[in-house]
Backbone atoms as SQL, in Angstrom:
CREATE TABLE atoms (id INTEGER PRIMARY KEY, chain TEXT, resi INTEGER, resn TEXT, atom TEXT, x REAL, y REAL, z REAL);
INSERT INTO atoms VALUES
  (1, 'A', 1, 'MET', 'N', 17.540, -15.145, 34.974),
  (2, 'A', 1, 'MET', 'CA', 16.286, -14.997, 35.617),
  (3, 'A', 1, 'MET', 'C', 15.901, -16.374, 36.204),
  (4, 'A', 2, 'SER', 'N', 15.404, -16.403, 37.356),
  (5, 'A', 2, 'SER', 'CA', 15.011, -17.714, 38.027),
  (6, 'A', 2, 'SER', 'C', 13.697, -18.171, 37.397),
  (7, 'A', 3, 'ALA', 'N', 13.435, -19.461, 37.673),
  (8, 'A', 3, 'ALA', 'CA', 12.209, -20.035, 37.122),
  (9, 'A', 3, 'ALA', 'C', 10.983, -19.349, 37.689),
  (10, 'A', 4, 'LEU', 'N', 11.033, -18.958, 38.955),
  (11, 'A', 4, 'LEU', 'CA', 9.932, -18.184, 39.547),
  (12, 'A', 4, 'LEU', 'C', 9.773, -16.874, 38.888),
  (13, 'A', 5, 'GLY', 'N', 10.851, -16.198, 38.492),
  (14, 'A', 5, 'GLY', 'CA', 10.733, -14.952, 37.870),
  (15, 'A', 5, 'GLY', 'C', 10.196, -15.090, 36.448),
  (16, 'A', 6, 'VAL', 'N', 10.534, -16.142, 35.761),
  (17, 'A', 6, 'VAL', 'CA', 9.955, -16.372, 34.401),
  (18, 'A', 6, 'VAL', 'C', 8.503, -16.691, 34.512),
  (19, 'A', 7, 'ARG', 'N', 8.110, -17.552, 35.419),
  (20, 'A', 7, 'ARG', 'CA', 6.642, -17.861, 35.614),
  (21, 'A', 7, 'ARG', 'C', 5.855, -16.613, 35.878),
  (22, 'A', 8, 'ARG', 'N', 6.416, -15.783, 36.802),
  (23, 'A', 8, 'ARG', 'CA', 5.683, -14.525, 37.167),
  (24, 'A', 8, 'ARG', 'C', 5.579, -13.610, 35.969),
  (25, 'A', 9, 'ALA', 'N', 6.631, -13.461, 35.177),
  (26, 'A', 9, 'ALA', 'CA', 6.637, -12.637, 34.012),
  (27, 'A', 9, 'ALA', 'C', 5.607, -13.177, 32.997),
  (28, 'A', 10, 'VAL', 'N', 5.487, -14.423, 32.777),
  (29, 'A', 10, 'VAL', 'CA', 4.506, -14.983, 31.890),
  (30, 'A', 10, 'VAL', 'C', 3.137, -14.729, 32.363),
  (31, 'A', 11, 'ARG', 'N', 2.865, -14.979, 33.684),
  (32, 'A', 11, 'ARG', 'CA', 1.592, -14.743, 34.290),
  (33, 'A', 11, 'ARG', 'C', 1.184, -13.290, 34.153),
  (34, 'A', 12, 'ASP', 'N', 2.047, -12.376, 34.464),
  (35, 'A', 12, 'ASP', 'CA', 1.766, -10.958, 34.440),
  (36, 'A', 12, 'ASP', 'C', 1.476, -10.551, 32.997),
  (37, 'A', 13, 'GLY', 'N', 2.208, -11.107, 32.051),
  (38, 'A', 13, 'GLY', 'CA', 2.006, -10.785, 30.624),
  (39, 'A', 13, 'GLY', 'C', 0.618, -11.210, 30.173),
  (40, 'A', 14, 'ILE', 'N', 0.233, -12.450, 30.569),
  (41, 'A', 14, 'ILE', 'CA', -1.105, -12.922, 30.222),
  (42, 'A', 14, 'ILE', 'C', -2.203, -12.017, 30.801),
  (43, 'A', 15, 'LEU', 'N', -2.053, -11.723, 32.129),
  (44, 'A', 15, 'LEU', 'CA', -3.026, -10.877, 32.755),
  (45, 'A', 15, 'LEU', 'C', -3.153, -9.489, 32.110),
  (46, 'A', 16, 'VAL', 'N', -2.059, -8.947, 31.721),
  (47, 'A', 16, 'VAL', 'CA', -2.053, -7.601, 31.061),
  (48, 'A', 16, 'VAL', 'C', -2.856, -7.705, 29.784),
  (49, 'A', 17, 'GLU', 'N', -2.545, -8.739, 28.973),
  (50, 'A', 17, 'GLU', 'CA', -3.240, -8.869, 27.640),
  (51, 'A', 17, 'GLU', 'C', -4.678, -9.194, 27.823),
  (52, 'A', 18, 'VAL', 'N', -5.106, -10.052, 28.798),
  (53, 'A', 18, 'VAL', 'CA', -6.432, -10.436, 29.007),
  (54, 'A', 18, 'VAL', 'C', -7.345, -9.172, 29.358),
  (55, 'A', 19, 'PHE', 'N', -6.738, -8.245, 30.177),
  (56, 'A', 19, 'PHE', 'CA', -7.486, -7.097, 30.576),
  (57, 'A', 19, 'PHE', 'C', -7.156, -5.838, 29.764),
  (58, 'A', 20, 'ASN', 'N', -6.486, -6.046, 28.629),
  (59, 'A', 20, 'ASN', 'CA', -6.163, -4.877, 27.760),
  (60, 'A', 20, 'ASN', 'C', -7.334, -4.595, 26.876),
  (61, 'A', 21, 'VAL', 'N', -7.921, -3.463, 27.044),
  (62, 'A', 21, 'VAL', 'CA', -9.142, -3.046, 26.221),
  (63, 'A', 21, 'VAL', 'C', -8.740, -2.899, 24.817),
  (64, 'A', 22, 'LYS', 'N', -7.556, -2.347, 24.556),
  (65, 'A', 22, 'LYS', 'CA', -7.096, -2.084, 23.143),
  (66, 'A', 22, 'LYS', 'C', -7.066, -3.451, 22.346),
  (67, 'A', 23, 'THR', 'N', -6.639, -4.454, 22.984),
  (68, 'A', 23, 'THR', 'CA', -6.552, -5.787, 22.366),
  (69, 'A', 23, 'THR', 'C', -7.953, -6.239, 21.914),
  (70, 'A', 24, 'ALA', 'N', -8.880, -6.164, 22.845),
  (71, 'A', 24, 'ALA', 'CA', -10.308, -6.491, 22.593),
  (72, 'A', 24, 'ALA', 'C', -10.888, -5.695, 21.453),
  (73, 'A', 25, 'LEU', 'N', -10.624, -4.381, 21.485),
  (74, 'A', 25, 'LEU', 'CA', -11.201, -3.464, 20.441),
  (75, 'A', 25, 'LEU', 'C', -10.517, -3.841, 19.118),
  (76, 'A', 26, 'PHE', 'N', -9.270, -4.135, 19.062),
  (77, 'A', 26, 'PHE', 'CA', -8.622, -4.520, 17.796),
  (78, 'A', 26, 'PHE', 'C', -9.337, -5.783, 17.199),
  (79, 'A', 27, 'PHE', 'N', -9.515, -6.789, 18.035),
  (80, 'A', 27, 'PHE', 'CA', -10.128, -8.022, 17.520),
  (81, 'A', 27, 'PHE', 'C', -11.550, -7.726, 17.049),
  (82, 'A', 28, 'LEU', 'N', -12.296, -6.928, 17.807),
  (83, 'A', 28, 'LEU', 'CA', -13.737, -6.600, 17.451),
  (84, 'A', 28, 'LEU', 'C', -13.789, -5.751, 16.176),
  (85, 'A', 29, 'ALA', 'N', -12.743, -5.018, 15.901),
  (86, 'A', 29, 'ALA', 'CA', -12.767, -4.151, 14.666),
  (87, 'A', 29, 'ALA', 'C', -12.206, -4.907, 13.464),
  (88, 'A', 30, 'PHE', 'N', -11.190, -5.773, 13.721),
  (89, 'A', 30, 'PHE', 'CA', -10.497, -6.388, 12.560),
  (90, 'A', 30, 'PHE', 'C', -11.082, -7.726, 12.152),
  (91, 'A', 31, 'LEU', 'N', -11.434, -8.551, 13.069),
  (92, 'A', 31, 'LEU', 'CA', -11.807, -9.952, 12.687),
  (93, 'A', 31, 'LEU', 'C', -13.178, -10.071, 12.078),
  (94, 'A', 32, 'PRO', 'N', -14.221, -9.248, 12.396),
  (95, 'A', 32, 'PRO', 'CA', -15.569, -9.489, 11.766),
  (96, 'A', 32, 'PRO', 'C', -15.528, -9.331, 10.269),
  (97, 'A', 33, 'GLN', 'N', -14.584, -8.715, 9.619),
  (98, 'A', 33, 'GLN', 'CA', -14.599, -8.597, 8.179),
  (99, 'A', 33, 'GLN', 'C', -14.297, -9.920, 7.531),
  (100, 'A', 34, 'PHE', 'N', -13.779, -10.875, 8.271),
  (101, 'A', 34, 'PHE', 'CA', -13.445, -12.249, 7.806),
  (102, 'A', 34, 'PHE', 'C', -14.523, -13.314, 8.093),
  (103, 'A', 35, 'LEU', 'N', -15.587, -12.904, 8.767),
  (104, 'A', 35, 'LEU', 'CA', -16.634, -13.912, 9.140),
  (105, 'A', 35, 'LEU', 'C', -17.317, -14.462, 7.857),
  (106, 'A', 36, 'VAL', 'N', -17.603, -15.697, 7.879),
  (107, 'A', 36, 'VAL', 'CA', -18.375, -16.357, 6.809),
  (108, 'A', 36, 'VAL', 'C', -19.867, -16.262, 7.215),
  (109, 'A', 37, 'PRO', 'N', -20.673, -15.657, 6.387),
  (110, 'A', 37, 'PRO', 'CA', -22.124, -15.487, 6.724),
  (111, 'A', 37, 'PRO', 'C', -22.775, -16.850, 6.816),
  (112, 'A', 38, 'GLY', 'N', -23.711, -16.968, 7.746),
  (113, 'A', 38, 'GLY', 'CA', -24.453, -18.164, 7.937),
  (114, 'A', 38, 'GLY', 'C', -23.813, -19.241, 8.854),
  (115, 'A', 39, 'GLN', 'N', -22.683, -18.915, 9.381),
  (116, 'A', 39, 'GLN', 'CA', -21.973, -19.791, 10.311),
  (117, 'A', 39, 'GLN', 'C', -21.889, -19.075, 11.652),
  (118, 'A', 40, 'ALA', 'N', -21.635, -19.882, 12.679),
  (119, 'A', 40, 'ALA', 'CA', -21.576, -19.325, 14.055),
  (120, 'A', 40, 'ALA', 'C', -20.511, -18.307, 14.168),
  (121, 'A', 41, 'ALA', 'N', -20.878, -17.048, 14.414),
  (122, 'A', 41, 'ALA', 'CA', -19.913, -15.930, 14.511),
  (123, 'A', 41, 'ALA', 'C', -18.971, -16.096, 15.700),
  (124, 'A', 42, 'ALA', 'N', -19.469, -16.545, 16.814),
  (125, 'A', 42, 'ALA', 'CA', -18.690, -16.617, 18.049),
  (126, 'A', 42, 'ALA', 'C', -17.540, -17.629, 17.880),
  (127, 'A', 43, 'LEU', 'N', -17.962, -18.770, 17.240),
  (128, 'A', 43, 'LEU', 'CA', -16.905, -19.842, 17.012),
  (129, 'A', 43, 'LEU', 'C', -15.819, -19.303, 16.073),
  (130, 'A', 44, 'GLN', 'N', -16.263, -18.640, 14.984),
  (131, 'A', 44, 'GLN', 'CA', -15.274, -18.161, 13.975),
  (132, 'A', 44, 'GLN', 'C', -14.345, -17.114, 14.696),
  (133, 'A', 45, 'LEU', 'N', -14.966, -16.255, 15.418),
  (134, 'A', 45, 'LEU', 'CA', -14.092, -15.193, 16.099),
  (135, 'A', 45, 'LEU', 'C', -13.152, -15.872, 17.128),
  (136, 'A', 46, 'ALA', 'N', -13.592, -16.900, 17.819),
  (137, 'A', 46, 'ALA', 'CA', -12.714, -17.587, 18.789),
  (138, 'A', 46, 'ALA', 'C', -11.581, -18.277, 18.055),
  (139, 'A', 47, 'VAL', 'N', -11.845, -18.924, 16.963),
  (140, 'A', 47, 'VAL', 'CA', -10.787, -19.622, 16.200),
  (141, 'A', 47, 'VAL', 'C', -9.780, -18.618, 15.602),
  (142, 'A', 48, 'MET', 'N', -10.280, -17.564, 15.013),
  (143, 'A', 48, 'MET', 'CA', -9.377, -16.595, 14.400),
  (144, 'A', 48, 'MET', 'C', -8.609, -15.842, 15.456),
  (145, 'A', 49, 'GLY', 'N', -9.276, -15.471, 16.526),
  (146, 'A', 49, 'GLY', 'CA', -8.502, -14.808, 17.658),
  (147, 'A', 49, 'GLY', 'C', -7.466, -15.675, 18.277),
  (148, 'A', 50, 'THR', 'N', -7.800, -16.958, 18.488),
  (149, 'A', 50, 'THR', 'CA', -6.750, -17.862, 19.016),
  (150, 'A', 50, 'THR', 'C', -5.622, -18.067, 18.068),
  (151, 'A', 51, 'ALA', 'N', -5.932, -18.196, 16.780),
  (152, 'A', 51, 'ALA', 'CA', -4.790, -18.328, 15.773),
  (153, 'A', 51, 'ALA', 'C', -3.925, -17.087, 15.779),
  (154, 'A', 52, 'CYS', 'N', -4.528, -15.942, 15.864),
  (155, 'A', 52, 'CYS', 'CA', -3.751, -14.681, 15.894),
  (156, 'A', 52, 'CYS', 'C', -2.844, -14.597, 17.160),
  (157, 'A', 53, 'VAL', 'N', -3.393, -14.896, 18.288),
  (158, 'A', 53, 'VAL', 'CA', -2.632, -14.918, 19.549),
  (159, 'A', 53, 'VAL', 'C', -1.505, -15.914, 19.552),
  (160, 'A', 54, 'VAL', 'N', -1.751, -17.124, 19.034),
  (161, 'A', 54, 'VAL', 'CA', -0.739, -18.156, 18.931),
  (162, 'A', 54, 'VAL', 'C', 0.376, -17.706, 18.051),
  (163, 'A', 55, 'LEU', 'N', 0.043, -17.229, 16.883),
  (164, 'A', 55, 'LEU', 'CA', 1.069, -16.776, 15.962),
  (165, 'A', 55, 'LEU', 'C', 1.854, -15.587, 16.477),
  (166, 'A', 56, 'ASP', 'N', 1.191, -14.617, 17.057),
  (167, 'A', 56, 'ASP', 'CA', 1.918, -13.500, 17.630),
  (168, 'A', 56, 'ASP', 'C', 2.878, -13.875, 18.762),
  (169, 'A', 57, 'THR', 'N', 2.412, -14.846, 19.584),
  (170, 'A', 57, 'THR', 'CA', 3.186, -15.366, 20.657),
  (171, 'A', 57, 'THR', 'C', 4.488, -16.047, 20.072),
  (172, 'A', 58, 'LEU', 'N', 4.286, -16.880, 19.068),
  (173, 'A', 58, 'LEU', 'CA', 5.444, -17.567, 18.450),
  (174, 'A', 58, 'LEU', 'C', 6.435, -16.590, 17.859),
  (175, 'A', 59, 'VAL', 'N', 5.967, -15.544, 17.228),
  (176, 'A', 59, 'VAL', 'CA', 6.861, -14.512, 16.680),
  (177, 'A', 59, 'VAL', 'C', 7.586, -13.830, 17.783),
  (178, 'A', 60, 'ASP', 'N', 6.860, -13.460, 18.841),
  (179, 'A', 60, 'ASP', 'CA', 7.553, -12.819, 19.998),
  (180, 'A', 60, 'ASP', 'C', 8.581, -13.719, 20.614),
  (181, 'A', 61, 'LEU', 'N', 8.283, -14.991, 20.802),
  (182, 'A', 61, 'LEU', 'CA', 9.265, -15.924, 21.391),
  (183, 'A', 61, 'LEU', 'C', 10.471, -16.076, 20.449),
  (184, 'A', 62, 'LEU', 'N', 10.261, -16.146, 19.198),
  (185, 'A', 62, 'LEU', 'CA', 11.459, -16.219, 18.232),
  (186, 'A', 62, 'LEU', 'C', 12.309, -14.963, 18.339),
  (187, 'A', 63, 'ALA', 'N', 11.618, -13.809, 18.365),
  (188, 'A', 63, 'ALA', 'CA', 12.377, -12.559, 18.552),
  (189, 'A', 63, 'ALA', 'C', 13.262, -12.500, 19.823),
  (190, 'A', 64, 'VAL', 'N', 12.637, -12.907, 20.902),
  (191, 'A', 64, 'VAL', 'CA', 13.328, -12.922, 22.189),
  (192, 'A', 64, 'VAL', 'C', 14.472, -13.919, 22.157),
  (193, 'A', 65, 'LEU', 'N', 14.274, -15.107, 21.690),
  (194, 'A', 65, 'LEU', 'CA', 15.359, -16.108, 21.611),
  (195, 'A', 65, 'LEU', 'C', 16.474, -15.698, 20.631),
  (196, 'A', 66, 'GLY', 'N', 16.033, -15.117, 19.560),
  (197, 'A', 66, 'GLY', 'CA', 17.109, -14.569, 18.602),
  (198, 'A', 66, 'GLY', 'C', 17.901, -13.480, 19.230),
  (199, 'A', 67, 'ALA', 'N', 17.262, -12.579, 19.900),
  (200, 'A', 67, 'ALA', 'CA', 17.977, -11.452, 20.496),
  (201, 'A', 67, 'ALA', 'C', 18.931, -11.950, 21.557),
  (202, 'A', 68, 'HIS', 'N', 18.385, -12.886, 22.325),
  (203, 'A', 68, 'HIS', 'CA', 19.242, -13.462, 23.446),
  (204, 'A', 68, 'HIS', 'C', 20.427, -14.134, 22.928),
  (205, 'A', 69, 'ARG', 'N', 20.319, -14.878, 21.813),
  (206, 'A', 69, 'ARG', 'CA', 21.416, -15.579, 21.225),
  (207, 'A', 69, 'ARG', 'C', 22.431, -14.547, 20.625),
  (208, 'A', 70, 'LEU', 'N', 21.909, -13.535, 19.964),
  (209, 'A', 70, 'LEU', 'CA', 22.774, -12.546, 19.358),
  (210, 'A', 70, 'LEU', 'C', 23.593, -11.770, 20.421),
  (211, 'A', 71, 'LEU', 'N', 23.092, -11.587, 21.579),
  (212, 'A', 71, 'LEU', 'CA', 23.686, -10.753, 22.573),
  (213, 'A', 71, 'LEU', 'C', 24.270, -11.498, 23.723),
  (214, 'A', 72, 'GLN', 'N', 24.653, -12.729, 23.608),
  (215, 'A', 72, 'GLN', 'CA', 25.216, -13.537, 24.678),
  (216, 'A', 72, 'GLN', 'C', 26.567, -13.072, 25.095),
  (217, 'A', 73, 'SER', 'N', 27.550, -12.999, 24.285),
  (218, 'A', 73, 'SER', 'CA', 28.892, -12.602, 24.776),
  (219, 'A', 73, 'SER', 'C', 29.029, -11.119, 24.953),
  (220, 'A', 74, 'GLN', 'N', 29.704, -10.676, 25.965),
  (221, 'A', 74, 'GLN', 'CA', 29.777, -9.218, 26.279),
  (222, 'A', 74, 'GLN', 'C', 30.377, -8.424, 25.229),
  (223, 'A', 75, 'ARG', 'N', 31.480, -8.890, 24.654),
  (224, 'A', 75, 'ARG', 'CA', 32.179, -8.112, 23.654),
  (225, 'A', 75, 'ARG', 'C', 31.365, -8.045, 22.345),
  (226, 'A', 76, 'ALA', 'N', 30.847, -9.168, 21.934),
  (227, 'A', 76, 'ALA', 'CA', 29.977, -9.179, 20.760),
  (228, 'A', 76, 'ALA', 'C', 28.680, -8.423, 21.022),
  (229, 'A', 77, 'ARG', 'N', 28.266, -8.458, 22.228),
  (230, 'A', 77, 'ARG', 'CA', 27.015, -7.758, 22.639),
  (231, 'A', 77, 'ARG', 'C', 27.021, -6.354, 22.336),
  (232, 'A', 78, 'ARG', 'N', 28.084, -5.651, 22.776),
  (233, 'A', 78, 'ARG', 'CA', 28.123, -4.201, 22.533),
  (234, 'A', 78, 'ARG', 'C', 28.119, -3.825, 21.026),
  (235, 'A', 79, 'ARG', 'N', 28.874, -4.590, 20.241),
  (236, 'A', 79, 'ARG', 'CA', 28.894, -4.382, 18.814),
  (237, 'A', 79, 'ARG', 'C', 27.556, -4.668, 18.166),
  (238, 'A', 80, 'ARG', 'N', 26.955, -5.769, 18.559),
  (239, 'A', 80, 'ARG', 'CA', 25.658, -6.073, 18.014),
  (240, 'A', 80, 'ARG', 'C', 24.507, -5.177, 18.443),
  (241, 'A', 81, 'GLU', 'N', 24.631, -4.717, 19.642),
  (242, 'A', 81, 'GLU', 'CA', 23.622, -3.809, 20.101),
  (243, 'A', 81, 'GLU', 'C', 23.689, -2.473, 19.234),
  (244, 'A', 82, 'ARG', 'N', 24.880, -2.032, 18.958),
  (245, 'A', 82, 'ARG', 'CA', 25.005, -0.815, 18.106),
  (246, 'A', 82, 'ARG', 'C', 24.427, -1.110, 16.708),
  (247, 'A', 83, 'VAL', 'N', 24.814, -2.229, 16.174),
  (248, 'A', 83, 'VAL', 'CA', 24.294, -2.577, 14.852),
  (249, 'A', 83, 'VAL', 'C', 22.813, -2.676, 14.809),
  (250, 'A', 84, 'LEU', 'N', 22.209, -3.426, 15.787),
  (251, 'A', 84, 'LEU', 'CA', 20.791, -3.517, 15.898),
  (252, 'A', 84, 'LEU', 'C', 20.067, -2.142, 16.112),
  (253, 'A', 85, 'THR', 'N', 20.694, -1.364, 16.969),
  (254, 'A', 85, 'THR', 'CA', 20.121, 0.028, 17.190),
  (255, 'A', 85, 'THR', 'C', 20.054, 0.828, 15.903),
  (256, 'A', 86, 'LYS', 'N', 21.210, 0.817, 15.196),
  (257, 'A', 86, 'LYS', 'CA', 21.290, 1.557, 13.937),
  (258, 'A', 86, 'LYS', 'C', 20.319, 0.969, 12.918),
  (259, 'A', 87, 'ALA', 'N', 20.291, -0.343, 12.794),
  (260, 'A', 87, 'ALA', 'CA', 19.401, -0.965, 11.830),
  (261, 'A', 87, 'ALA', 'C', 17.924, -0.604, 12.175),
  (262, 'A', 88, 'SER', 'N', 17.514, -0.704, 13.396),
  (263, 'A', 88, 'SER', 'CA', 16.137, -0.339, 13.732),
  (264, 'A', 88, 'SER', 'C', 15.845, 1.096, 13.491),
  (265, 'A', 89, 'GLY', 'N', 16.838, 1.914, 13.825),
  (266, 'A', 89, 'GLY', 'CA', 16.604, 3.371, 13.589),
  (267, 'A', 89, 'GLY', 'C', 16.486, 3.696, 12.101),
  (268, 'A', 90, 'LEU', 'N', 17.313, 3.050, 11.282),
  (269, 'A', 90, 'LEU', 'CA', 17.189, 3.248, 9.843),
  (270, 'A', 90, 'LEU', 'C', 15.888, 2.742, 9.326),
  (271, 'A', 91, 'THR', 'N', 15.469, 1.621, 9.850),
  (272, 'A', 91, 'THR', 'CA', 14.112, 1.048, 9.425),
  (273, 'A', 91, 'THR', 'C', 13.023, 2.033, 9.684),
  (274, 'A', 92, 'MET', 'N', 13.056, 2.600, 10.912),
  (275, 'A', 92, 'MET', 'CA', 12.031, 3.593, 11.282),
  (276, 'A', 92, 'MET', 'C', 12.050, 4.826, 10.446),
  (277, 'A', 93, 'LEU', 'N', 13.267, 5.306, 10.119),
  (278, 'A', 93, 'LEU', 'CA', 13.433, 6.491, 9.309),
  (279, 'A', 93, 'LEU', 'C', 12.933, 6.129, 7.878),
  (280, 'A', 94, 'GLY', 'N', 13.288, 4.957, 7.385),
  (281, 'A', 94, 'GLY', 'CA', 12.787, 4.568, 6.048),
  (282, 'A', 94, 'GLY', 'C', 11.242, 4.522, 6.019),
  (283, 'A', 95, 'LEU', 'N', 10.633, 3.892, 6.983),
  (284, 'A', 95, 'LEU', 'CA', 9.192, 3.852, 7.081),
  (285, 'A', 95, 'LEU', 'C', 8.545, 5.212, 7.139),
  (286, 'A', 96, 'GLY', 'N', 9.160, 6.157, 7.979),
  (287, 'A', 96, 'GLY', 'CA', 8.719, 7.485, 8.094),
  (288, 'A', 96, 'GLY', 'C', 8.783, 8.211, 6.703),
  (289, 'A', 97, 'LEU', 'N', 9.900, 8.052, 6.047),
  (290, 'A', 97, 'LEU', 'CA', 10.003, 8.699, 4.712),
  (291, 'A', 97, 'LEU', 'C', 9.018, 8.105, 3.755),
  (292, 'A', 98, 'TYR', 'N', 8.755, 6.809, 3.795),
  (293, 'A', 98, 'TYR', 'CA', 7.754, 6.185, 2.933),
  (294, 'A', 98, 'TYR', 'C', 6.370, 6.739, 3.201),
  (295, 'A', 99, 'VAL', 'N', 6.020, 6.891, 4.461),
  (296, 'A', 99, 'VAL', 'CA', 4.736, 7.467, 4.831),
  (297, 'A', 99, 'VAL', 'C', 4.615, 8.873, 4.363),
  (298, 'A', 100, 'ALA', 'N', 5.669, 9.643, 4.580),
  (299, 'A', 100, 'ALA', 'CA', 5.710, 11.055, 4.253),
  (300, 'A', 100, 'ALA', 'C', 5.584, 11.339, 2.766),
  (301, 'A', 101, 'THR', 'N', 6.108, 10.384, 1.990),
  (302, 'A', 101, 'THR', 'CA', 6.094, 10.653, 0.493),
  (303, 'A', 101, 'THR', 'C', 5.025, 9.916, -0.240),
  (304, 'A', 102, 'THR', 'N', 4.201, 9.099, 0.486),
  (305, 'A', 102, 'THR', 'CA', 3.097, 8.381, -0.134),
  (306, 'A', 102, 'THR', 'C', 1.924, 9.331, -0.200),
  (307, 'A', 103, 'ARG', 'N', 1.242, 9.357, -1.375),
  (308, 'A', 103, 'ARG', 'CA', 0.094, 10.169, -1.532),
  (309, 'A', 103, 'ARG', 'C', -1.117, 9.419, -0.967),
  (310, 'A', 104, 'SER', 'N', -2.045, 10.216, -0.332),
  (311, 'A', 104, 'SER', 'CA', -3.259, 9.693, 0.138),
  (312, 'A', 104, 'SER', 'C', -4.196, 9.406, -1.081),
  (313, 'A', 105, 'VAL', 'N', -4.945, 8.281, -1.001),
  (314, 'A', 105, 'VAL', 'CA', -5.897, 7.938, -2.102),
  (315, 'A', 105, 'VAL', 'C', -7.239, 8.504, -1.844),
  (316, 'A', 106, 'ALA', 'N', -7.546, 8.972, -0.637),
  (317, 'A', 106, 'ALA', 'CA', -8.817, 9.506, -0.275),
  (318, 'A', 106, 'ALA', 'C', -9.110, 10.714, -0.965);
């Protein structure tokens, strides 16, 4: 991918997240429970939201770089793709079984 393509992808990703209503609703629903009473709520929300975005971005970058490194050579790529596909599928099945067999506390 060219540098122009990378810049455009980053710009487009930022624009999508900035205008994503679901992201704003998540932060509005999740972060207020961690506010310290008697302190400026806007500042606390800005700090927590920024920390969350930075950490999420770092994890995403590590995942992309790790996947890129794992899938570099063509021969190893096909084998690793199969292993990663099976591992992710088994993970989803395991999580589904866990959810299906867990009792509701309500």
